[in-house]
Each structure stands twice: as structure tokens, then as C-alpha cells.
N, C-alpha and C positions, 0 to 999 in steps of 0.2 A: 597501629590502627585502633587498638582498644579491644577489650573483650565484650562480646555480645552473646546473649542467648538468642538463637535464631529459630523462628517457626518456619520450617521448610515445607511449603504447601505444594502439593501435586494433585489436588482434586479439582482444579479448574479444568473441566472436560471440554476445552475449546478445540474445535476442528475448523480451520479456515475452509472456505468454499473453494472448489476447484477453479482453475483459470480456463475460460472459454475463448476469449479473443485478446489479441494485443495489436496495437496500432502505433507506429512510430512516426513522430512529426520531426522532419529534418530541420525545419526553420527554427523552431523553438527548442529543439533537442529534448522533447518530452515524450513520454511513453504513456499511452492509455491502456489500461488493463480492465477487462470485464470478467466477472466471476459468475459462476452458475446460479447464484442467488440474485443476480441482477445488479450487484454492486459494481460501480465503475470507479477505478482509482487512477490518479494522475501522478506519475513519477517524474521528477525533474532530474534528468541525467547529468546536467551540468552542476547540480548541487549535491554531488555524492549520492546520486540515486535515491533521493529523499522522496517519500510519498507525501506530497505537499497538499493534495486535495483528494476528496472522495465524495461520491454520490451514493447514498444508501440504497440497498436493494429493495426489491418488491416481489412478492410471491408470483404475481402474474406477468412479470417482466423478465423472461428468460432470454438474455441477449445472445444472438447468434452472429451478429456482424457489427463491426466498429470501424470507423474511419474518420480521418481529419480532412477538413476542407480549407480553402483559402481564408486567411485572416484568423487563424487559430480557432476554427469552429469545429466542434466535435459532434458527430452523429452516430446513432446506433439503431439497429433494427432487431426485432426478436420474434418469438413465436406468437405473440399477441397481435402481430400484423401491423404494429405502429412504428413509424419513424420518429425518433426522439432527438431533439437538439438540446445540448446541455449549456447552461449559463455558467461559464468558468469564473465569473466574478462573484455572483451571488450564491454559487454552489447549489443550484436547484435546476429542475427541468424547465427549460425555456418554453417548450411546447411539445405536444405529441400529435402526430397526424397519421390517420389510417391510410395505408397504401392501397387498400381494396384489392388485395391479391392473396389473402390468407397469410399464414406465417411467413415471415421474412427470413431467408436463409443466407443471403449474401448482399454485400454493398460494395461500391467502388466509386471513388471521386475521380473526375476527369483530370488529365495532366495539368490543365490550366486552373483547376480548382473551382470552376463555376457550375459544374453539372454533377448530379448525383444519380448513380444507377442503383436499382434495387432489384434483386432476384427473389421471386415469390414461389409459394407452394403450388399455385395453379399453373406454373410454367410460363408466367409472364415476366418480361424484363421491362421495368418502368424507368423512364427518364424524367428527372426533376431538375428544374432550373433553381440554382441557389441565389436567392435575392438577399439584399442586406438584412432584412428582418426575418425572413422565413424561407420556405422552399415552395416552389410552384410546379404542379404537374405539367409536363410538356407533352409526352406521348408514350404509347406502348410500342414495343418491338414485336415482331412476329412471335406468337405464342408457341411454346414447345409442349411436348407431350408429358413431361414430368418436371418436378420441381427444379429450380435453378439453384444449385448448391455453391457455385463459385463464379466470380466475375473478375475480369481484368481488362483495363484499357490498353490499347496500343499507345505508345508515348506521343504519337502525332495527334491522337484524339479522333482519328477517322474510323477506326474499327474497334470492336470489343470481342473478347472470347468469353463464352459462358459454359461452365461445366454442369452437366446434368447426370442422369443415370444412363450409362452405356454409351453416351456420345458427348462430343464437344461441338458447340455451334460458334461460328464466326459471323458477326453481324456488321453490316455497314451502318454507321451511326446516322448518316444523312437520310437514307431511305428507311431505316429500321427493319430491313429484311435480312434474312439469313443468306450469307454468301456461300458458306461451306458447312457441312455437317460431317464430323469425323467420328466414325464408330471405333470404340475402344474394345480391344480383345478381352474377352471374359476369362481367358486361361489364367489359372492361379496355381503355380507349382505343378503344371501338367494336367490339372483337373479343371474342367469347365465349371465356373461358378454361375449361379442363377442371375446375378446382377453385378455390374461393376460401377461403383459410385465414384464420381470425379470430385474429390474433396477440395482440390485447389487447382487454379490455373494461373499462369503468368505469361503476359504478352510482351515480347522483346522488340526492340527497334528494328531488327533485321527481319521481322515477320515470323520468327519462331514462337510457337506456343508450347510452354512446358506444362505438363499436367501431372498430378499425383492422384492415386486412386486406391480403392479398397483391395486391389489385388497385389499390393506391395510394390507397384511399379512407378518409376519416374520416366515419363515419355516426352520426346521432342517431336513436334509436328511442324510441317511447313504450311503456314496458313494460306499461302498463295495457291497451292495445289491441293491442299487438304489431305496430305499423305504423311505417314509416320516416317521419321528420319532416323531416330535412335531410341533404344529401349534399355532401361536399367532396372533390373529386379533387385531391390535393396532390402526387402523385409519379408518375413513370413506372415505379416499382418498388414493392416491398413497403413498407408502413408497419408497423414491427415492434414498437413499444412505445408505451405511454401511461402517464402519471402525472398525477393531479389534485391541486390544492392542497387544504388542509384546509378553506378557506373556500368551495371549489367555484366560485371566480370566475375561475380560469384552469387550463389544463392544457397539457401538453407532449407531443409525439409525436416519435419518431425514425424515419427512413427508411433503406432500404438504399442510398440514394445518398449517405449521410453528412450529410444535412441534418436539423436539428432545428427544428420549427415550434412556435411559441407561440400558443395560442388564448386569448382573453380574453372575458369576458362584459361587454359594454358596452351603454349605453343607445342605443336606436334614434335618438332625437333628444335634444337637450340638456335639455328639460323633461319628457321622457317617463319613466314608470316601467317601460315595457316594455323588456326587454333581449334581446339575441341574441348568439350566439357568433360571433366574428370572428377570422380568422387575422391576427395583428398583426405578428409578427416571425419571419423565417427566420434561422437561424444555420448557418454552414457551417464548423464547427471540426473535422470529421472527414473522413478520406479514404475510409473504408470504411463498412460497415453499422453503424448505431447500434442495437445489440441491446437496450439497456436505458436507461431514463430514470427520474429521480426529481425530485420537486418539493418543495424545502424552503421555508420562509417567505420567504427572501430570495434564492434562487438556483434555476436550472435545472441539473440534473446529468445527464450523459449519458456513455455508454461503449459500446464496441463492438469490432469486429475489429481496428481500428488500435491497440489496447492503451491509448489515452489515456483517462484519467478527466478529463472537462472540467466545470468548475464555472463557469457563466455567471451573474453576479449580476444581479438585477433592480434596476436603479438606483433605481426609484421606491420600493422597499422598504428600501433601505439608508439608515439615518438619518445615520450618521457616515461621512465619507470616510476609510477606513483600508484595511487589506489585505483586508477583506471585500468591497470594491468593485472588486477587480481580477479579471480573467479568469484562471483557473488551468488548467494542463494538467499532470496528474500522470501520469508515464510509468514512472518507476523506483521500486522499493521503497525505503522509508525505512530500510533496514537494509543492512549490508555483505555483499556477495557475493564480496569479494576479500580475500585475506590475503597477507602478504609475508614472505619470508625475506630480511632485510637482508644477512646474512652471505654468502649464496650468490647474491644478486640473482635470487631466484625469485619468481614470482607464482602463486598458486593461485586459479583461477577456479571458482566454483560455479554449476552449471546444475541443472535440475530432477532429472535422473537420472544425471549424471556430473560428475566433476571433471577439470579440465585443469591440468597443471603446466607452466609455461613458464620458460625462462631468458632474461633480458633480453639484448639485443644489446650490442655495445661498439664504441667508435671510438677511433682514435688521432689523429684529425684535431683541429685547433684552429681557432678562429674568434672573431669579435667578437660582442658582445651581439646576440641576435636571429637569428644564423645557424643554418641547419639543417645539421648535420654528417652526412656519409655514414657508414654503418656499415661497420666493417672485419670485423665478425662478426655475422651475422643472429641474431635471436631463435630459440631452439630450443624445439620442442614436445616435452617430455621424457616426459610421461605422460598417458594417458587412462584414468581410473579410473571404471568403470561400476558403478552399484549393482545389486544383485540385488533383484527384487521390484518391486511396482507403486508403492511409496511414494516421494514426493518427498523430496529432501534438505532438512532443516530448517536446518542450519548446518554450517560446516566451518572448519578452521584449519590452517595450516602453522606449525611451530615456527620461531623466529628462526634456529636453526642449519640449518634445512632438512632435518633428519633424521627428522622425525615429521610425519605427516598424520593428522588425526582428523576424522570427520564423523558425523552422527547422522541417523537417520530416526525415524519415530514408534515403531517397535517394536525397533530395534537401534542399537547404538553400535559404530563401527568405528575401530580404531587401527592404523596401519601404520608400520613402520620402513623408512626409505629408506637404501640404501647406494650410494655413488658410487664408481665405479672408472673413472678417466679420463673418457671420454665415455659410459660405460655406467651405467645405473641399475637397481638391483634392488629389489624390493618384498617385504617380509615382513609378513604380517598377524599382529597380536598376538591370540591366541585367548583364549577364555573371559572376555570382558569382562563385568563384573557387570551384572545386569538393571536395577539402579537408575540406570544411566547413560543408558538409552534415553529418547527424547523430550527430549533436551537442547535447550535454546533458545539457548545460547551456549557456545562453547568457547574457551579461551584458554590459551596456554602462557606460562610464566614467561620472563623475559629470558634466563636461562641454560639454558633448555630442559630443566630437570630436573623440573619439576612441570607438571601439567595441571589446569586448573580447569574444572569442568563445572557449568553452571547447569541444573537440571532444571525441568520444568514444574510440579512440586509445591512449588516455593519453596526446595528444598534446594540447597546449594552443596557440591560434592564436590571434594576435593583428592586427586590421584593422583600418586605419585612414579614417574617413568619410569626404568626400569632398562634394561640392554642387551637389547632384544628382549622385555621383559616389564614388569610394573607392580606397584605396591603401593598399596593404598588407605590413605591417611593419616588423613583426617578428613572429617566431614560437618557443615556448619553447617545446623542445622534452621531453618525459618522461625520468625518471632516468633509467640508463642502466639496462637492464635485467627485466624491468617491463612494463606491458601494463595496468597500472591502470587507469581506467576511472575517470575523474574529474567531480564530480557531483555538487559541490558548489563553487561559486566564490564571492569574495568581493574586491572592489577597494577603496582605500583611497580617501577622498574628494579632496586632492591636486593632485591626479592622479599619485603619485610616486610609490605606492606599490600595488601589486596584490596578494591576498591570494587565494589559491586553495586547496580544500579538495577532496580526492578520496574516493573510496568505502570502503577502509580500514580506519583506524583511523588517517592517516597521514595528516598534513597540511603543504604545501610549500608556502613560501613567495618570490615573485619575485620583483626585482628592475626594474621598467618600464623605468626609465631614462637611466640606464646603460644596460638594457636588459640582465640581468643575475639573477641566483638564489641567493637570499640574505641569506636565512636560512630555516631550517626545524624545525617546532615546535616539541618538544619531543613527542614521540608516546604515545597514551593512549589506553586503552583496549576497549573502546566503540566508535562506529562511531559518526561522527560529524553530527548534525542536522541543525545547523545554525551558521553563522559567519559574522562578520562585523568589519570594522576598524573605530576607533573613530577619529573625526576631531582634529586638533592641536597636540594631543599627539601621534597619530599613534599607539595607543594600539589596538591589535587584540583581540576581545572578541569571545570566542568559546563556544558553547553549545553542550553537548554530550547527547546521548540517555539515560544515567543513571541519567539525570537531573543535572549533574555537569556543572558549568560555570567557565571558566578560562579566565584570562586577561593576554595577552602576549605582552611585549613591543617589537615592531619590531626594533626600532633603537638600543636598548640595547641587543637584542637577549636573553631575559630572561623573566620569569614571573614577574609581578609587585608585589609590596609589598602588595597591597590589595588582589591580588589573593593568595599569600602565606598565608596571614592571614585567609582568608575564608577556605582554604584547611586545615589549622591547626585546626581551630575551628570546621569546618564541617557545612553543611547546615542543616536547620531545618528539622526534620523527616517528616513533612507534605509536605514540598517541594520535598523531595526525593520520596515520595509515589505517586506523580502525575503520571498518566499513558499515557499522550499524550506528544509528544516531542515538544520542542520549535522550531518553524519554521521560526521566523523572529527576527532580532535584529536591533535596530536603536539607534540614539543618539539625545539629545536635543541640538540645535545649540548654545544656550546661557547658558546652564547649563552643563559644562563638567563633573560634578560628577554623572550625571544621565545616566543609561543604561535602554533603553526601550526594552522589549521583550514580546512575547506572544506565547501561545499554543492554542489549539482549545477551551479551556474552561476558560482561564484567561488571563488578561493583567497585566503586572507588570512593575513598575519603581523601579529600584535598585538605591538608593542614597548612594554612596560610602562614603559620609561624616558622615553618621550616623552609630551607632554600629550595629553589626550583631545580629539577634535574636538567642536565644538558645532554646532548646526544651521545656523549661518551659513557655516561652512567647507565646502570641497569634500571629500566623503568619498572619491570614486573617483579623484581626481587630486590627491593631496596635495603632490606635488613640483613646484616651479617649474622653468623651463628650466635646463639645465645651465650656461648662461653667467651665471646669477645668482651673486652672492657667497655664500660659505658662511654669512654672518650671516643673510641673507634666507632661505636654504634652511632653516636651523635654526629660524628664527622661524615659518615657514609650515608646517613638517612636523608631522604628528601621528602618533598611535600606530597607526592602521589603514592597512596597506599592502595594497591589494587588486588582484588580477589577474583579468581575465575572459577571458583568452586561451583557456583550456582549458574546453570545454563540449560536451555534457553530461559532467560530471566524476563518475565513479562511485567513484574512489579516488585519493588523493594522499598520499604519505608521503616522508619523508627516508630515503634509503638510507645516506648518510653526510653529513658536514657540508657537502659541496659538491654533492651529487647528489640530485635529486628524481625520483620516478616518478609519472607522471600517466596514469590509465587513462580514456580517453574512449569514448563510445558515440554517434556521430552519429545523429540521428533518421532521416536519409535512408537510412542503412544498414539500419535496422530496417524502414522502409517498403518497401524494395526486396525484402525477404525475405517479405513478406506476400502472400497471394493477390491477384491483380489486382482493383481496384475495378470497379464498374459503369461502363461507358463512357457518358459524357454528351456529347451533341452540343453544341459551342460555336459561338457566332455566327461566321460567316466561315470555317468549316472544312467 
């Protein structure tokens, strides 16, 4: 692997926002996740659970409800009282409409996907018709006395159930009037509570309504008679969420104690056709409240205050043992929040509403392999740059020379010039940035810091020449005819002649910067791109996909390289393909052209193209024999993949120079320590 001096950075004080809602789309096998800061993320479950899209948050947009409609349309509602539809192609908000009922607490789409129900603070249930371009208000249902916290359609579309405070209402959709009102028992552990909040309801085909509430109960109701059929007390705290499978043979609930319970419909006896609901499995994968759950055909999905998105596979539903059969915890975004100025040893950290600029520490001490060296100069926090307005930062970047910082929000683009005088730093904002740069999804500087490349959410790529304290717009590459595909990843060649751009689908386009034209398009692949980079000297484009495949494409020759063809013919090691976190960064060694450096959240790897590829019988993670073996044996057993798992969770890793690496880690314990305390549970013997 080679010896490197590693700057091990742990002062990136990043804490992801908690998960508020999840919504699963069975047709596209995608999962929408909303967080407490208003951010909405889209995960492609068919592409190794890759986070392929995201919509930045907003301070006034606290999302409380999220649902999919017919035609892959996504809607949300929140405490600002607005219904929002998202444009999944351009990655922006299509429109926002006031529901005129105060804060929105719940939403549900009809079984046919053409009608949208909204539950509001003022006790109203509003029905909207989903038209091809927008939504249109149809009518109000009978107003209730308190806020509507949960909604569910009967699969026939004729009735709905609405959960409120202390009672559940069943409405007839045709008339809009309440058919039944079912009062919920306020008893909690033998003590009468002041209020019982119905956090979730589910309406089944046989007319059963399942409710979960703040008294820790899961209850089954007969909607025809309005009576309680069965009661399960499962927690000492709130049961906050419920999701039912499409076959209605199982459902999942999440509690404020961090436990997820699985209920299944099983036969009473082996020969009996009579079935009953049984609590079969409890899972404790969360430390805090489980605010949202979803039920896919093969997995239980949960998320909450502890920021983890947990996918727990149902082993009886998984046909082939592959990465779909593994438990997953997704904590960090599948995009880069850190950029580096190699020349000045600076790191730029991106948070929701501010940027931090740090200078790395240094040491004069020496030591042997594995030693921790004391710092002779500590890391310096040089700059804290706060955004104006309620919008979250979408992306940011610092130039390789350290003299420029750029970042974008939904409505504005910011460019700053940095001046260094001894230990002092001054900041000068470049004014009158053009409006077409706003809503940038990716920003990148050229290696010589003279050009700025901006990928907009409309599919355009803008090239800006940087002058002393100002700029000049050079060119815009327009999207291919008939497409509005957002470009999410950019890579520039070290010589500045080639620009590679990847969109939300699997396509990669390569542009000639010298002649300002499209050079070629890399052959399409079934899985989305997670990282890409262009090698120095050879101008080979290395592309990593969400299924853990890595390709090398020669830009001058417009074809895959011989090494890439060989590795595709032989295939990657099975342990490499079973990794469940995507590669997020690729770089190259300046003096070793055969080396490719890449990392995901739990490993750092150097691929040496001069060595043979490992097969499934060789050890992937321990390729080198003991040092006392002869050089002949060492060479015979060595293979191309050198993997280190020392640094984790790894948010960023790159070469500063040929002998120095920087690794930015974010230990999970540090994140949990900054969250509000969980509910205290009594343990045996304490």
C-alpha cells in the first residue's frame, strides 16, 4: 500500500438531522425520507439502497407528512400549512399550495393514486384531486374537534380512518360525513392519562382499523360497528408509527423507546383457516424515538431521532443470499460535505446553514509505522461563514489554491475571494453573481483555480473564468435535447482539458473544455454513479457505481481500457461486491500512475493495476503475508486491492501530497452524545 503520514481529523462536528417521515413506493422500489430540517432524500432500493436524489431543507418547512402518488409523484405537508410537490427530474420544488387549515399533520393518497387527503390542525380533513400538472381542492369532510394526526384509506377507496386526540373517526368518502367515532381508552399502565394521541392508523380490507397511540397500545377496531376487538400493550411510552405490507399479512410499529415490533397474521392452529395477529419479533436497532416506519416486500424500514435509517430484511422473503439479506444502517449522506485545498492544507466543512474553514495541524516529530505523532502546531479554525436566510446549503467547494470559496442555496449563489496575510484572513464577496447559477447541485474548481464549473438543477453546466476579485462567464453546456437531467457529480482533468459530468440516471458525459463541445458519452450502465475522477497524464475516467462496480474509460480513445475489460471479464471479489456503503471519492497518486485511491464510509482502498486481480478464493482484506516471508512468496500472494479499515466512519479521504493523506472521521458515539437524552428504561438488576 505504501507508507503515508495521515492527518486524522475528528473536529468535523457534523450531526445529521433526525428522520421524521418515510414513504415507500412499491412501483419504483424507491424510498422517500424527510428529516426534521425539511430535507427530503430519495433512496433507490434496487440500486443497493443508494441515495440518488435530495431536496435541501428550509427553516420554515418542518415536514410532518410524506406520500407517493400515481406516476411517481411525491407530496409532502408540514407545519407551515403548505402542500408541496417535488420535481424529481429538476430536483426542485414544483409548487407549494396552502391547504388553508393551519399546520398539516397527516397525508394519504387514495388506493387508485388520483386523490390526496390532508389532515390539518383545525380538525379539517381536506380532499384534493391530483391532476396531471397540479392538485385541485375538491371538498372538506366533517370538521373534528382537534387536529388530525393520522389518516388511512380503505383499499376500496370508499372510507377513510382519521386519528385525532382521544378518538378515531371513520368517514364515508362519497358524503364526507363521519360514520363512526371510536373513543380510545386513556388508561396507561393502570393510570388515567389526560389525553391519548392517535399517532397512526391503518385501514385493512376486512374493515379492521389498527391504531397506535401515546398510551403504548396497538388496538384493533371493527369499523362496521365502531367497537374495540383486540388490544396489545407493547410499550411504556408512545407507539409513534405504523406501516402495513401490501398483502396485509404483517405490519410494523415503532415506539418512543427505540424498539420496532413486527406483527404477523398467523393461523391459530396448524390445520385451522382462522387467523389472528401475533407480535412475532421485536428489534432494538435505535437508541431514540422511532418516528417513522415503512414496510417493503422484503424488509422493515425505520428511522427516528437518532438519525439512522435502518433496513431490517425479512429473511423469509429474501430469496437469494446477497447484500439484500444484510441489516443496514444509513447515517451519513451519500454525497460529499467536505472539500480540500491541497496547496494550503485547508479543509472546508459544509453544515446546513454555515461553512467552516480549518487549517490542518503539523508536526516535526518522526516515528515508526503505526505511531501517533504529537502536534507541534494545532489545527486552526480560520473561518465561520454563516448563510443569510432560511435555506439550507446545497453544495460548496474551496479552490485547490485556497483563495476561493463558492456555495449555493436554492435561490442564491455565493462566491468569495480569500486573502491571507500571515495569520490573518480576509474575505471579499464577489457581487452580482448571475441568476442562472442558483440552485447549483455541484461546484468544482479547476486544478489551477482559474475556472469554476457549476452544475445547475436544470441540466446545464456553466463555466466561469475567475479573475482577481471578479468573474467572467465563458460558456454553458445545455442538456441533451428532450432531457432535463440534473447533473449531480463533476470531475475535471488535472490538465483542465476534460470535464466529466454524471446525472441522476446512470449516464456520464465528457466535455472538451478547450473546444467547448461534447466529446463523448460513456456507455450507459444500469446502476447510478456514486463517484468519478479523471487520472493525470492518461486522462482515464474512473467511475464507481452503486453496485460496487468500478470502470476505467479512456477519454482520448473513447473506449474502456484494457484493465477495465479484464476486471469485468474476471469479476470483482465477492466480498467487495457485498459492501453496503457506496464509494464516495476517487483520487490518484501523482507519482504512481498505476494506483487508484478510493473510499467509502468504512474502508480506504488503493487499487494497484500492475498486480493481479484477486479471485474469490484469495483473502481480500489481508493480502500480504507476514514480513518475514521471502519476497518471492510476498509477490506471489499479493493482489491489486490494498484495503485499510482503520478509519471509520470515513466521510472524506484524499492525498495532500505524495506522502501525506488526510482522513476525516465522524464517530457515531460523538453524534449520539449530541442528541437529546433517550427515554430511560429500567434494566434488570439496577
